[in-house]
N, C-alpha and C positions, 0 to 999 in steps of 0.2 A: 371542445369550439361548439360556436353555433357557425349556421350561413350566414352570409352578407344577406342585405336589405333585398329584396325582393317582391311583385306585385303576384298576385293570384287570382284565376280567372277559371272558371267552369264551363267546357263547351257543350252547346246543346246542342251540336249536331256538325256532321264531318266536312259541309261545306265553309262552314264558319269556323273549323277549325283550321282548315286550309289557309283561308284567307287574313286569320293573324297570323299564321307564320310565315305567308309571305308577304306580308308587310310591315315584320317585326328586322326586317335584315341581320338574322341570326342573334336578334336579342330572346326566342322563346324558347324553354325547352316544357317537351311533353311531359306532361305526369300520368303513367297507366298507374302502377302499383308502388312507386317509389322506391323499392327494396335495394334498388342500388343505387339511385340516382340521388336521395334525399342523406342518407349517409356520406356518402361523397360531396355534398356540398356545404353538411356540418365539418367535413374537415377540412374546405377550402380546398376541393380538388375539382369542384365545377361550380359553374357558376350562371346563374341567369337573372335577366333584367323580371323576367316572368316566367313562372309555371302555370302552362296551359293545362288544366286535370283535362282528361278523354277517359276517364275510367267509367265513365257511365253512357258512352255509346255505344247502343244495339248493334252497331253496325258492326263494332270490331269485336261481335262475341258470339258470332254463328259458328256452327259450328254442321254440316251437311256433308252427305254426299255428293258428287258431283262425275257421274259416270265412273270412271275408275278409279277416281280421286278423291281424297278426303280431306276439304276445306277446313282449317282452324282459324278464325279471326286472332287478330293479334293482341286483343285485349280478353280474351280467356285465361284465366288464371290458373296456375300449376293445382290448383286442389282441385277446379273442375275437372280438369284431364285425370288427374287422379283418381275420382272418385267417379267420372266417366265411363264407365266398363261399357255399359249397355248402346256407347254411341261408340264405340271405337271402334276403327277398321284395320287394326294395324295387329290384330293377334295379341294385343295384349302391351306391346311392346310402346306406343305413349302413356299408357297409367302406370308402367314401371317406373319408366324415368320421372314421370311427374312426382313417385312417390317419394324418391331420392331426392328433391331436390330439399335442402337447408332446412329448416322447420316447419311443422303444420301453419305455425301465426307468419311466417312468409310466405309460403303456397298458398295462405288464403290472398291474399296483396297483390304477390307477382304474378305478372303473365308471362308468355310466352313471346308475346314480341316483344316486349322490354329486355329479355333477354337477349334477345339475338342481337337487337338492333344496338344495345350496351359492348356487343362482342368483345365480352372478357373472354380469353380463351380456357378460362379454366372451368367457365361456365358450362351445366350438361346440356342445353338444346344446342347451339349449334356444331356441336360434336355428334351427337345423338339425330338429328334432322340430317346431315348430311349424309348420314347412312344410308336414307333413303333418299331417293329422285325426286330432293326438296325443290318446289318453288315458292320463290316471294313474290306477293304481289303488291305492289309498290303505286298509293293513289296520291297526284299532283294536282296541282287548281287545273289544270286544262284536261291532261290525260289520265291515264293507268296503264302501266308496262308491269313488267315482269321478269325476272330474273332467276337463273340456277341459283341455288344457295351457294355455292361454289365459285359463285363471283362476286354476290354481296358482301363476306367479309373480305375485304382486304388489305388489313394488317391489323396489328393491336389497338383492339379498341376503337378500330375505323371500320367503317361500313363505304357502301355507293348510295346510302340514301343521300340525297339532297334536302338542303335546308326547309324547302316548303314541301317536302313530300312528309306522309304519312306511309305505315304498314299495314297493310288492308288484314293481310291476314299469311297463312302455307297452303298448298296445296302439294299434301304426302301420296303416294300411291295407296291404294287399297290392297292389301298383305291379302294372299292366296294362304289358304290351309294348309297348303305345302310349305308356309314362310317359317324362316328360322331364325334367330335371333340371338344376341347375348347383348349385356349392357352392364361395363365393368369400369368400377370408380375405386380409387386408391385414396383415402383421407383419413389423418389420425384419430381424429373423432367425428363423428357422427355431426351433421349437420353443415362444417366448413366446407368451403370450396375444394373438387379433387386434385391432389396432387398430378393423378394422372388418369385420362381415360381412356377407355377402348369401346368402338361399336361396331359388330359384325352381324350381317345383316344378310340372307340369303332365303329367295323366291327363287326358283327352278319351275314356276309357272308363267315367270314376268323375265326370264333370263337374268337373272341380278343378283350383284352380293358385292360388298361393300365394307370393306374393312376401317375403320376412321379411327386415328389418334388425337385425342386431346389433351389440352393442360400444361403439355410438355416445350411447346413454341408459341408461337405469337399466333398460329391460326390453327384452326381443324386441319389436319393431313392424311388424305387418303394416301391409302399403300396401297401401289400398282402391282405389285407381285403379288401380295397376299389376298389381293380382291378374287385376283383370276385365279388363283389355287383353288380358293374358295369355291366360287362357282362349281366345281368340279372334283371337288373333293369326295373322299369315302371314310368310313368309319376308318377302313386300314389305313388311308394315306396319315391320319391323325399317329397311326403307330408310328409312322416312320420319323421318327423324331429329330434323326440329324438334318433330313431332307427339309423338315418344317425348320426347325430351327435355323438353317442357313436362309431360307429363305426371309424370313422375320432380322437374321444379321442384315440381310442385304437393305433393303426396306427403309430399316431403321438408321442405318449407314447413309440414307440419304435425306433425311429426314434431321436428324440429330447432330448438335456439334461436338456433343460427349463419346467419350471411347468405351468400345462394347465391354469394357471392363468398370463400369464407370456404375455406380447406382442408380442414375436417371433412366440406361438404357438398359439395366436390369430391369426397373422396375417397369418400365415401360413393354419391355419383352415378355415380361412375366403376365402381364395381364390379357394382353395379345394372345398367348398361347393358352390361356385360360379360357377366353371368348370361344378362339377360334373351335377348340375341344368341343363345347357346347352347344353350339351351332350344330358340328359338325355328327356329334351322337346324340343328339335328339331327336 
């Protein structure tokens, strides 16, 4: 199938793009990398009167340190993050997540902002960034606002972004040298979306720990009991398998509708267990 007819325009600058969105009354969709939007349009699962190409806006391609935060523009590609080890301030976390997304041809075009705004529960960035204390910077025609990423995705492929707003980028914490992390994804073949995701990050220097589960429900889910456990856990605690399994069962029971003996429950529990062991043992 091919998409319905649409008009194409390339944004010259950010104010112009915002004006076009505000005046279109919902008929315009932004085109960054197009790695999700265009296939959906071809399948008639998405529609637009006009595609507004924002892929060349330099404002959206910035990467810089801002005090204790690391800013990544919404237009930065997965490939740029994969290759940007020298610019990374997350102890290798962001480049590693980026390198595991789809195929290199997709990573060359796809953007971090497009992935988060698309809000597919099986995509990597919504879960991976939630494991950090990430904030979303949003630009409207009149002003700029900031949201915790936890409040940005409100449902299945649904976000808090208004029709006349653009995601400028994301502010992540600069992880210390003491930080440890693990990112686990299960998929049946290389390149496909994950059937289950687990991100675990601990940074004692910032008293921060978070365990996130993705792909198995509509939105990424923070696992509170395991996050609290991870902040204080030692290598000896990992060996206490009965206690750890009880925490996993309790947290997953609050998130999943499936029974503890189901395949989905077992898959999620396995990824979580592997991630926690890697973080605590490293």
